[in-house]
Phi, psi and omega in degrees: 000142183250146174282092187300128176276154178292157177306330182289313181300318177291327179288309180299330183263343186059052179244171177308134186287342186269306185267325188077016183247310180293147175291145181275325187248160183288337182185163182304132179085352182260153179244011168280124182283144172296159181292307177223152179301131179298331192264313182244005177071016183287134178288102185266335184289346181268003180285158180225101185267357175056222181263008184303311178306312189290329185279337169293325179295316179293325179288321183290316185284325175299315172304326185262336184276314184308307177301327177288325169287335174295307182296325172302319184285333178285331176268327186250331178044066179276174169301161173298324174295336181290316182297310180314310183285316187293316189280333173301300187303316179300308195292318178294316174309305181301320174313302181305325184262352184251341184287325174294313168297336181282318184297320179298332175296314183300312185294317181295317177300320176296320181290315182298319182274336184225039185298329180297331181288335184278139182247157182281000000 
């Protein structure tokens, strides 16, 4: 029997949703799941998170970045090109670091609520 991690724990560590030990992705910065967990053998490649992680990321980052951009404009009033460069870099940087844990969270939630449909 495995000590199943919470979906948040599995997502923050990008680990297997069943055992919490094996890596979920093939490498840092990739969104491809490994075929099987190296620790417990859970078949991870067959999961389908679809566009859910990207949509969640758009909502979360939009909710955070739009108010920041408005406050920045109210206090600093920079030229438009500064906004374009600054918020493009910030948004792309956050996307790079946030998308993998969000996808790991969606995979962990799928495992938690439909564990009987996953095969070894």
